[in-house]
N, C-alpha and C positions, 0 to 999 in steps of 0.2 A: 219467296213469292210462289203461291200455288199455281199449278198449271191447270188450265181448263181445256176441255176438248169437246167437240161435238156441240150438242144443244146447250151445254153448260156455259158457253161463251156468250157474254153480253157486252155489247158495244154501247157505251154511253154517248149520247149525242154531244157534239162539240158546238159551242156557241157559234152561231152564224152559219151552221151547216145547212145547205140548201138542197141536198140530195137525199133520197130515200136510202136507208140502210136495209139491206136484205140479208137475212141469215139463211145460208144453205145448210140444210140438214142432210148431210151425206150419209150414205149407207155405211154400216160398220160390219164388214164381212166376218170379222172374228167372232161376232155374236152368233154366227151360223157355223162356227168351227172351220172357217176358211182362213188359213194363215199363210205366211211367207209371201213369195212372189205372186201367187194367185190373189191374195188379199190386196197387195199393193197395186196390181193391175186393175182390179175392180174399182178401187178408190181413185186411181189416176183417171180411168175412163169416165167415171162419174163426174169428176171435176172438169175434165176436158169438155164433156158435153155441155156442162153449165157455162163454161167460159165462152164456148162457141156461140151459144144462145145469147149470152150477154153482149158479145161483140156484134152479133146480128142486130139485136135490139138497139144498141147504141148507134150503129152506122145507119140504120133506117131512120132513127130519130133525127139524125144530123142532116138528112136529105130532105 
């Protein structure tokens, strides 16, 4: 099974799906010669920021 990363990933809609699927195009520090722990921290921080924003959006929508 081929592995897909980044913008290569495609999620096919599931029958009955009623929510919007959003693709997060995350930064890839290795394309700028940033490797190791520095790379991982940048990726982690980018995802953390997106998750916090999503949580905020979901909790505001629920109120």
